[in-house]
C-alpha positions as CSV (number, residue, x, y, z in Angstrom):
1,M,-34.5,-4.9,11.3
2,L,-32.1,-7.5,13.2
3,R,-33.5,-11.3,12.2
4,A,-34.9,-13.0,15.8
5,D,-31.8,-15.4,16.2
6,V,-29.4,-12.6,16.0
7,V,-31.5,-10.5,19.0
8,E,-31.6,-14.1,20.6
9,A,-27.2,-14.6,20.6
10,V,-26.8,-10.9,21.3
11,A,-29.2,-11.4,24.3
12,D,-27.1,-14.8,25.3
13,G,-23.9,-12.7,25.0
14,K,-23.1,-14.7,22.2
15,F,-22.9,-12.0,19.8
16,S,-22.4,-8.4,19.6
17,V,-23.5,-5.8,17.6
18,H,-21.4,-2.4,17.5
19,A,-22.5,0.8,15.5
20,I,-19.7,2.4,14.1
21,A,-19.2,5.3,11.5
22,T,-15.8,5.1,10.4
23,V,-13.1,2.7,9.4
24,D,-10.7,3.6,11.8
25,Q,-13.7,2.7,14.6
26,A,-14.4,-0.6,12.8
27,M,-10.2,-1.2,13.1
28,A,-9.9,-0.3,16.8
29,L,-13.0,-2.3,17.9
30,L,-11.8,-5.7,15.8
31,T,-8.1,-5.6,16.7
32,G,-8.3,-3.6,20.6
33,V,-5.2,-1.5,19.1
34,P,-6.2,2.1,18.9
35,A,-6.3,3.4,15.1
36,G,-4.2,6.4,15.6
37,Q,-5.3,9.8,14.3
38,P,-2.2,11.5,12.1
39,D,-0.9,15.0,13.7
40,A,-1.1,18.5,11.6
41,E,1.6,17.2,9.7
42,G,0.1,13.6,9.2
43,R,2.4,11.8,11.9
44,V,0.7,8.7,13.1
45,P,1.4,7.6,16.6
46,E,3.4,4.4,17.3
47,G,2.1,1.7,18.6
48,T,-1.1,2.4,16.5
49,V,-3.1,0.4,13.3
50,N,-2.5,3.5,10.4
51,Y,1.3,3.5,11.9
52,K,1.6,0.0,11.0
53,V,-0.5,0.7,7.7
54,A,1.6,3.6,7.0
55,A,4.9,1.9,7.9
56,R,4.1,-1.1,5.6
57,L,2.9,1.4,2.5
58,E,7.1,3.1,2.9
59,D,8.5,-0.1,2.5
60,M,6.4,-1.0,-0.3
61,S,6.8,2.4,-1.4
62,Q,10.8,1.8,-1.1
63,T,10.8,-1.6,-3.0
64,R,8.9,-0.1,-5.8
65,Q,11.6,2.7,-6.4
66,A,14.6,0.3,-5.7
67,F,12.8,-2.1,-8.3
68,A,11.9,0.6,-10.8
69,A,15.8,2.4,-10.5
70,S,17.0,-1.4,-11.2
71,A,15.0,-1.7,-14.0
72,D,16.0,1.5,-15.6
73,K,19.5,0.8,-15.1
74,A,19.1,-2.5,-16.7
75,G,17.0,-0.9,-19.7
76,H,19.6,1.5,-20.2
77,A,22.3,-0.9,-20.2
78,A,20.3,-3.1,-22.6
79,Q,19.9,-0.2,-25.0
80,A,23.4,0.7,-25.1
81,G,24.6,-3.0,-26.0
82,T,22.4,-3.0,-29.0
83,R,22.7,0.9,-30.3
84,G,25.5,1.0,-33.2
85,G,28.1,3.5,-33.3
86,S,27.4,6.7,-30.9
87,G,24.1,5.5,-30.0
88,D,22.1,8.0,-32.2
89,Q,21.9,5.5,-35.5
90,A,19.3,3.1,-36.3
91,V,20.3,-0.6,-35.8
92,D,19.6,-3.3,-38.3
93,G,17.4,-1.1,-40.2
94,G,15.0,-0.1,-37.1
95,V,14.2,3.4,-35.7
96,A,16.8,5.0,-33.4
97,P,15.7,5.0,-30.0
98,P,15.5,8.4,-28.2
């Protein structure tokens, strides 16, 4: 299964081979920090890899939502500035926005 040089490196203590079944096991092995299992409500214990992942994903989600909200406001302001009259009419012969 393993090449002879790998088997030799393991025997010499220069290399380790670990059998894992999940990414959580790999992360805990590679980082030395427990992966952290979510509880019944989906919360992960602080100080775990999965807690840090969840916190970063939450930050990214909030950033995306803030960006989308500001883009919506900017888009509405731009549309309002190009409409004629009550905003129900077409501008320059085009189709009026909804």
